[in-house]
N, C-alpha and C positions, 0 to 999 in steps of 0.2 A: 754605131754598134749595130751588129747584125745578130739577131737571135737565132738559135737553132730551131728547126721545124718542131711543130707540136707533134707528140708521139703518143702512141698507146703501147703499154708494156703489160706483161703478165704479172700478177702478184708473186712475190718472191724475187723478182728481178731487181737488180740495183737501180736505185734512183740517182746514183752518182753521175755527173756529167760525162764521165768516160763511157757511160751506157746510153745516156739520153741526149747527149750533144752539148757542146759548149759554144758560148758567144764569142764573136770575134769582133775586133775594133781596129781601126786605122786612125792615126793622129800624127801631127808633126812632132809632138812632144811624146815622152814616155807616157804610157797608160797603165792604169790599174783596174781590172775587172773583178768585180764582186757580185755575189748573188744571195737572195734570200728566197725561201720557199714557204708558201701558205698552202695549207692543206684543208680540203672540204670533204669531210667524211660522208656528208648526206647524200652525195652522188654516187657512193660506192654501194656494195652489196650490204643488205640488212636482212634481219629476221627477228621476230618476236620471241625472246627467251623468257617465259614467265611474264612477269610484269615489266621487263626491261627490253627496250628496243635497241638491239645490237646493231650499230651503224659503222660503215667503213670497215668491215670484217677483213682481217688479214691485210689491212692497209689499202684496200681498193677505194677508189674515189679520185677526185681531181686535185692535182698539185699545180699550183700556179707559181712559176719561177720568175722573179723579177731580177733581171741583169742590169747592172749599172757599170759604166765605164767613166772613169775621171782621169784627166790628163794632169801633168805636173802644174799646169796653169789653173787648175780648179775648175775647167770647163767639164761638163758631164753630158751624158746621153744615157738613155735606158731603153729597155724593151721587155716584152713578157713572152714567156713560153709556157704552154699548157701541156702537162703530162697526165694522161689518164691511166690509172692502173686498174685493170680488169682481171676477172677470173673466168676463163673459158674452159677450165679443165674439170673433168668429171671427178667426183669423189671416189674413193676406193672403198669397196665392200667385198668381203669374201667369207667363206664359211670358217676360215681358220682351223681351229681344232674341233669344230662341231662336226660330229660324224654324219654320214649320209648313207644309208637311211638312218635318221636320228634315233629311232627306236621302234618297236613294234607296239601297236595300240589295239585293243580289243575291238573298239567300235569308233566310229568318226567322232562322237561326242566326247569320248576320252581324249582323243588327239587335240580336239579344239580347246578343251579345258586344260590340258597339261603339256601339250607338245609345241605350242606356239611361242614366238617371242613377240610380246605385246609392245616393246619399246626398243629403241636402239641400245639403250643401257642394258637391257636384259641380253641382248644379242651379244654384246661385248663381254658381259659378265660370263656367258657360257662358252666363251673361247672364239666368238666371231670377231671379224675385223671390220671396222668402219672408222674411216678418218677422211679429212680433206686432202686431196692430193696437192692442192696449191701450196700448202705450207705445212704446219707442224702439229695439227691436232684436231680432235673431234669438236673443238669449240667452234670451228667454222661450219659444222653441220647444222642443219635445221631439225631439231628433234621432232617438231610437230609435223614434219613431211613424212615421217616413217609409216609406210603402209604395207600391208601384204594381202596376197590373195592365194587361194588354194584350188588345185584342180586335180581330178583323178586322171592319171596317165595310163594306168592298167587296171584291169578288173571291170566288173559290172556293178552298178549301184545296187546296194543292199545284199550283195553276194561277195563273201570273203574268199581269198585275200584280195585286197586292193592296194595299189601304190599311189600315194598322194604326193603331189609336189607343191610346195608353198614357195612363192617368190616374194622376197622382201625388196622394198624400194626405198632409198634415201636420198635426199637432195642436200646440196650445200646451200650456203647463204645467197648464192648467186642464181639458183634455180637449176644448176647442173645436177644431173642424177645418174644413178647407176643401181643395178639390182643383183642379187644373189639368190640362189634357191637351195632348199633343203628338202629331202624326200623322207616320207615315212611309210611303214607298212601297216595297213589295217587288217587285223585277222587274228584268229585264236587258233594257235598251233600246239597248244599243250593240253593233253587229256586231263580231265578231272582226277583228283587223288583221294582214296579213302582215308579218312583220319581215324575213325574208331568205329567199332561194332558193338551192339549191346551184348552183355553177357548172356550166355545160355540159361534158360529158365525151365523150370517144370511147373506146370499149372494143371489145375483140375478140369475135367472135361466141361464143366459149366461156366468156366471163366473165359472172358474174351481173349481173342487172339490178335486184337488190334494192336499195332505197333506202339500206339500212344500209351498202352498199358505195359507192354513187354519190352519196350526200348526201341530206340530209332538209331540207325547208322548216321554218321556225319561224314561229310566230304568237303574238300576245298577245291577251288578252281582259280586260276590266275586271272580270269576275266570276270567271274561272278561267283557268288556263294552257291 
């Protein structure tokens, strides 16, 4: 019996012998070729998901295929083929329906508190896209790898308006990564608005004219009171 060569394929590809190769055999009598396959997920991609170690994600790892040929007289021969399934494809991440600029924030602290996506789950919930290109879902992403960094691309520090770009990065279970970015505007573009004025009053000449006695106007602003 002659085994097919050892091969490396991408996750998602078929393990069927039509894709990975078949053994061949010659004999004076009729022969029957069979095979069994053993799987070792510990050699595949893995990541820590909470308290659970996810191994062999998306079927990555080593498959050892045992080929056996038996002729009509009961004579047999065997050989082994190794198939390694890898993931060399980057995950997919994009803004999806998240707008850019995402919004206008009065100050940088406001953006940092309310405009960022601290987890890949929050990114997806807001309309962003993140999944593993290798197969069929975000379960192959490593959520602990989610990181972001912001930089000012327009404007001067301390002077509004400014444009800030935040780049988000995600890895899959095999360490392949990709990034996507969202921009935000930092600035106050709305004038304050009067809300109310104190009523007109008549006072005596010796009474105080201080507003705390005669009434204070109130106003509102989208950035601060």
